[in-house]
N, C-alpha and C positions, 0 to 999 in steps of 0.2 A: 504494500499500500504506499502511496505517497500523497502528501497533502500538506496544508498549512494550517496551524492553529493560531489565531490571533488572540493574544492574551492581553487583558487590560486589568490593571490593579488600582484600587481606591488609594492605596498607600504603598510605599516601599519601604520595607523594614524587615529585619531578620525574623521577626515574628511569623513572617510568611514563608520561611525557608522550605516547607514541603513543596509549595509551588515552584519556588525558585530551583530547588534541586531537581525537579522534574525536567527543567531545561538544562541546567548546568550539569547535571549528572549524565547527560546523554540518553536519558530513558525515552524521551520523545523520538530522538533519533533512531533508537532501536525498533521503534514501531514505524519507522518510515515517515516521520513527521517533521517537518520544519516549523519554526515558531517565530512569532514576534512578541515583544514584551514592552508595554508601555504604561506609564502612570496617567491615570485620567486627568484630562485638561481641567483646570479649575472652573472653566465656563461650560462644561458639559456634564451631562448626567449618564450614569452607566446604563440605566434602563433604555434611555433614549438612543445611546450607541448600539446596544443590542437590537433594539427595534429597528434601527436603520440599517442593520446588517454590516456594521463597521467592524465588529469584534465578534468573537466566538465564545470565549471563556472569560469570565469576570471574577475577580476576588471581591467578595461582598460579605454579607451576613444575612442569616434567615430573617433578621428583624427588618431588613429593607423592604420586605414584601408586606409587613404587616400594617402600615399606615395606608398603603394602597389598596390592600383588602378592606380596610375600614372605610375607605372612600368608595368602595363599591366596583373597583377596578377588577377585571378578570383577564384571562389569558396572559398571566404573568409569567416571567422566566421562572425556572425551577432551580432549587439548590440541590446538587447531586453529589457533592463530596464535602467532607469537613477538612479545614485546615487546622484550626486550633480548638481544642476542647477546654482550655482555661484562659482566662484573661491574661494578656501578656505584657501588662504594664507594671513598672516598679515605681516605688516612691523613694526618691533620693533626698537625703538631708544634707544641711550644710555642716553638720557636726557629726563626729564619730560616736556619740553616746549611744547606749543601747536604747533601741526604739520601742515605744508602745504606741499603739494606734491613737490612744488618747492624746498623745504629744501633738496631734494635728489641732486639737482645740485651741482657739485663740492666736493661731498661727497663719501666715500667709503661704498658701499652697498653689503653685502654678500648675493648674489642672487642664489636662486635654479636655476641651469643651465639645468634642464630637458627641453626638447624643448617646452612642452606645458606651464609649469609654467612660464618660461622665456618669452614666447610670450604674455601670458596673462598679465604678469607684464608690459611689454613694451607698450601693448595696453592701459592698465589703466592709466599708467603714462602719456602718451601722451594725452590721452583724458582729464586729469586733467591738461593740460598745460605745462607739464615737457618738457625741451629740453633734449630729451633722450641721445643726444651725450655728454651732460655735466655730466652724471652720471658715476662715476667710479665703474664699476661692478667687483666684486671679485668672482672668482670661488674657493671656499674652500673645494670642494668635495661634498659628499652626506650629507643628512640631520643630521646625528649624528657628522660628522666631522665639518660642518658649526657650529653647536651649540658649540662645544668645542672650535673653534677658536674665536667665539664672546665672550665666557666666559673668554678666556684668555686675551681679552683686544683689539682685532684687530677688525677694522671696525666701521663705525658710525651707520649703520643700518644693520638688517638682516631680511631676506625674508623667512617665514616658515609656515607650516601647524600646526594646533592645534594637540596635546596641548602644542607643544614646546613654543610658544610664551607666553602662560599663565603661564608656568612654569618658564620661564625666569623673567617674571614680579613678581611672587611670591618670587623668590629667589633674588629679588632686583638688578638683573643684567641689566634689561632694561625696557622700558615702551612701551606697544603697542601703536602705533601711528595711524595706518590706516589699514582698511580691503581693500584688493585688490578687493575683490568680490563686495563690496559696491560702488566701483569706477568705475564700468562698468556694462553693461547690464547683465541680465541673459543670460546663455551660456550652451551649452552641454558640461560640463566639464568632468565629469567621468561617466562611464556606465558599465553595465555587458555585457560580450560577451560569446557566446557559438558557437559551430559548428552547422551548420544548421540541421544536422542529430540528434544531442542531443535535439533540441528544439522541436521535435515532440514526444518526449518520455514521458511517465507518470511521470517519475522524474522531468523532466523539468516543466511540469504543477503543480506538487506539490511544486516545488520551487518557481514558480511564485505566487502561492496562498499565500505561506509563507512570501514572500517578500512584497506583498501588505499589509499583516496584520501587518508586522513591520514597514512599513512606517506610516500607521494610528496610530499605538501605539506610535510612536515618536511624532508625531503631538499633541497627547492628553496627554502625560506625561510631568511632570516637569523635568527640566534639571538634578536636583539631582538624581531623580529616574532612569533616563536613565544612568547616571554615575555608579550608583550601579550595575545596570544590566550588564554593559559591563566591569566592572571593572577588571574582570579576564583575559581580553585581554590587560590590561595596569598595570600590576602588579608593575612597577617601577614609576607609576605616582601617586601623591598625589590625593586621591579621590575628594577632594575639588577643586583642579586644573582641574581635568577632568570634574567636574560639571560646572566650569566657562566656559570651552571650549564648552560644550554642549549648555550652554546658548548663547554663542557668535554665534554659528552656527544657532541656532534658530532665534536669533535676525536678522541675515542678510537674512533670508529665503533661506537657503542653500539647505534644503530638502523639497521635495513635498510629498503630500500624494498619488500622482498619479505616477506610475512607468514609464509610457509611456514617450518616448523621444519627445518632441515637435519639429516639424519642424522648428519653428522660432528660437529656441535656437540651433539647428543643424546649421542653416545659419549664425547665430551670430559667432558660433565657426569657421565656414568657413572664415568669415570676419576677425577674428583675425589672423588666419594662413595666409590669403592672404596678410595682411597688413605686416606681418613679412617676407614675402616672402619665407615662407616654402612649400608653394603649388602654382602650376600654374593653375590648373583647379579648378572646383567646382564639385566634385563627387555627384551624386544624392543622396538625402536622402533615396530613396526606395532601393538603392543598398547597403546600409550600415545598415538600421535600420528595425527591424521587430516589431510587436506587442508583449507584454509581454504575455507568455503562461499562461493559466489558466485552 
């Protein structure tokens, strides 16, 4: 088989290593598939790009369908594989003192204000006994802007995906204090979605097989080896820092060797969004999730 898979990501981070490794590890090539990889333009929406036929596979989250379902929209793309089963953000502190979640109270936290990251952070903090109303949240913009602001001396804590926290620690700017993912149950955090029409194509089946191989390879490989393989996607990151990020994600059990999205984790994600008041109903699992093609 020969074909092209056009991959679009909402964000580029080490958190999405399973998808990146599918390309960098040569697993798509083994299936006779070439690929393109691009980050979503700021002025475009992933659903619109899928509908226009501009991309084939998109890094997203099951939660991206929920608001549209509540608006009465139908014929939505389906989520066919899980990327992360834990929240992949860390809290980094300015000081090396032992961290308690209650330390966030009365302090300034540069938080990622994406709807899902913020909802997950809130859920984890409350679960750890934090009085959320006492946390002073700072919206410093996107990930790169947040990092620059923290490096300039603003804020007591910052909330980031890897490898940014590991780089801050290596640079002596901060100290990783806690994993948000470890502070809450496993959850359907990020996933791969595609149009239902695409998912019945030979290319989709080939992609599914390649993705399964990448997940198994990640489970079996040392963090440093994974970092070397995906380093071309992170040219500005110190390879040792990238290896530390790989190790950190593996330690919290972020990635599974099974690409299927478990219904229990889907329901946990619904619980997080309900608790944050972001949804009013509970869209059915089977309306959003389909099996991984193979």
